[in-house]
Each structure stands twice: as structure tokens, then as C-alpha cells.
Phi, psi and omega in degrees: 000132181286133181261131183233133175234131182256142178223118180254133181244131175237121184292137175273156174300147184301328184289348178269351184276070184257351181214156177274097187224145171252119183219162178155214179216157179241132178229163176276169179291353175261001174100352182279153177296146178242099174278165174072019176280127177283122182235118185208161173275122187306131175080014183232184173259008183268114182195172177207181179227138181293147183278184182302326179270012178081358184283156179203159174212128184228118177281136185237132177302143181300140176076013182290131181256008184284193181238145174268131182249132173247115188222131175212138181303140179073010174234152177294132177287136178245132180232137179214145177302141179306317185300335180279347189245349186299133173054040174232149178272111190260147166234106184260126181251117179261136182264137178298140179286133175227056185277130178255124181287116183250007184241156177279122185275151176269121180288157178284102177225170179299321180292319180295321179298315181295317187272327189233308188294314178297323178298316178299313182297320179295319185272342180257307181277311187126192188270341184270080182285347181280321183257349178234109189228147169271113187290333179244047185301330183293349178280346181292146177240126182249140172221148181227122177274101185294326182293315182261357179056055179237125177264131177236143181229134177240152178230094180300333178243157177299131179281133176257110186249124179260121178245095182292329183293321183256357175072038179230150162249128185247127170267109187247121177263096182283115182273309176215149170214130175216144178229120179267109183289343178283311183266350183063027178266134179247135178220123173216149181228139178192172175243154186218146175229128185258138171232126182286132181249337183200151180211071177267173177299321179297319179292320176301319179297315179298320179295318180298318180288330176291325182283317188298120179082005181280172177294326175300315178299316182298313183287331173293323177296322176299311182299318183276001180059046183234029182303309180291317181299324180272006172070027171276134178246122186244129179241154179267124180240155170227158176272133177242125180306135180272113183295342181276344180283143182302146176285169178301321180295319179293321179296322177294320178299317179296316181296317179297320180294318180296321179293322182291325184261008181300128181084353180279150179270003180294125182257345183272127179255140173302150184302320182292322178292318179297321179295317179298315181298318181293319179291326178294322183277333185260342184247159173256149181301329184228150168256160181252136180234132178279121180271319183208136179261159176051049180287146180288154181294343177295343177288336183226002179234135174235139180239119183222121175052043178082358178258149182240129183236139180245127180199148178197140186281331182252221180247154176240135171258127181245116179252146182211131175271108185261123173256110182296140176286143175230153179259125175232108187069236178258005183254150173253120180234159180276145181293168184281326186247134183269165171241135181274124176257136179230127181227160181230131178244137180243082178292333178054033178082355178290155177248130182238129174276137183253133178263166180295337178284349184093014177271156175229151176289149180042058183297338181291347179272353180257113178275135177229147180226173179078214186294329176299323182288347178276352179280070182276193184305323183297338179245011185278130179248154176293151182295339179265015175290140173238142183305123181105348178297000000 
């Protein structure tokens, strides 16, 4: 079913444009006022809730490149760039959800937890399930495509995530999540709103360590033109075909054999089929080769009229020497010995505008691997976080 969200804009007189504000009202597709709509800048602590008459007003920091999210249970979530909504009188129409479940769901069992649910939690939340929890986890819906080995997860309701380590409660609207067990690629998209629950010295320390060397830190360094000063080392990489990985013809042979023997009790595989399967599972399609080290940021950053753009045709390797913060008395100091972080970014020729907060436009188009990909929910900070908060 096609999902439609309507947005009507009415220009205000110029003399009223005195502040950078998103304001207006929210109604349902049947015309009634919608109170209690969560309205926030994605990934931040900046938000509000619509009143009984559906009206709202949200102050937005100058130059923000993020998106405003309108979210209410049982209605389609609407998201729009801040720049499209600033200083306009809005009438936002949210459509009632009429989603029909077309997939076979995985029931909550011990086997499902071992094979699918724990995998989702590890790759979405992180490894610390004791201190970082989805409080309404039972609302999640899991499905697994056995033929293509793809796990999909849906969240009909907003996820309430408690992060005791960083002192936040996160309202996370999970739009899509998929995990390809063949390629080991994880992809998820969602919007988030942060509320601070605690702010002790220990939590401040945890936040500082979560920020240092993160992708948020890297993109803020790009915006502030401090890549070298902040000790990020960026190298140019290319993909080189791995000769040990099966060819397209071999992969087709394997797939045809699997289809032919599906449901069969035959356990013996021909040697050639076994060899293809083993190479497919143990090898990656491509190896990575460093073309040039210590490339200048001018190779992947452009600055025009106060705007900052990130783009690169191949891959970037980002290395960072991380000195973990430690608390001594009332002071936070860096440890003596560093840990090397290595991450990989795949811009694929796309262009991303970078904001001063370290946000980028269309982040779902940027693939990241390595240590950046380890920055899951357990290490996620709001975009308006400042070091020491």
C-alpha cells in the first residue's frame, strides 16, 4: 500500500520572520486536531509535543542541517529537512497506519533468541545488554528469509531504549532493519530523540570516551577543518577482486545445486560444490588495497560559501589513535597508551553536506565498516552533545 503524507506551507509576512522556528499545527487525514505528536530534530535533545489543538512551536539552532520528525503511534511518521520548514506556518497532515503484515513472523522462542533476536540486539544495540535495554522489546517483529538468509525486523511502536552508561533514554523510531547473513552486511534506518536521565561524573566520562574517535567526532573535525589537528589519518583505498572468492558462474552452480537438493536428506556434497561453498563462506569478494596514505582533506572535502561537502569516488580508511579518558580526582585526563581505531567509509561518489554538529545529509547512503560501525546505540550520542556535557 502506498504511504502518503501531505504537507501544506503558507508563507508568513516577512516582518514576522524574526527567529529560526518551526511552527504550525498537526491534523489527521480526517481533519481532526492531533495532540501528543512528538516533534523533534532527529538525533538530538531538541523537541516538543503538539498541544490539544495540534499546534506546536520548535526553536531550531541556526544552520542546522538535520531533519524534523513528526511521530505519533498508529500514524505514519513524517520527516522533512529543517531547511524546508524554517519560518513557515505549517499544516502537517499525518495519515493513519494501515499496514498489512505480509511476512511470516518468527515467534519468541529460545531458538529464535539464539539465532535471530540476540543477533539483532548485538548489531543494533551493542554487546552490553545489561545496561542498554529496549524497554518495550516485545513489540518488535522478526522475520527470516531462509532462502536468501536475510533477517528483517520491524517496530510497529516507537522503541524506548534505556542507556544507563550514557544517561539517556532514547525514543527510537525504527524504519527498517535488515541483516544479510551471506554478506554479513547490516543496514538499519531510524530517527531518534534523546532525553537525559542522569549526569554523573562517571556518565560524563563514558560520554567523552564514546565521542572520542567516533564518526560524529570525525565529521565535526571535517566541518571545523581540524582533521590533522584532531589526529585523524585518512588513506585512499580501492577494492581489488579476490581471486579466491567464487566466480559468478560458480555461485550459480552452488545455488542451482542447493535448489535441486532442497528438502533432500542427502548429506554428501560433491567435492567441487563443497569447495565453492567453503570459499564463499570463508572469503570476501574483494580485498582492500591502499593507493595513497595521508591524503589531504582537500581530496574529499569541498568548502563553498560557508557550506562543507564530503565526497570521494573510492573508499577511505580513517585511522585514529585513541587515548581513553580517565578520571583522577575531579579531572578527566587522557590515558598514557593509545588504542588504534581503523574505519572504512564508502562514499561511492555521493556528495554529503556536513553540518557543524557532525551530521551529514542522507546518512543511509554512506556505508561504514570497522570501528565506526561499532558505534551502535550503546555508544550513540545526541548530535547536540558537546565534549564534557
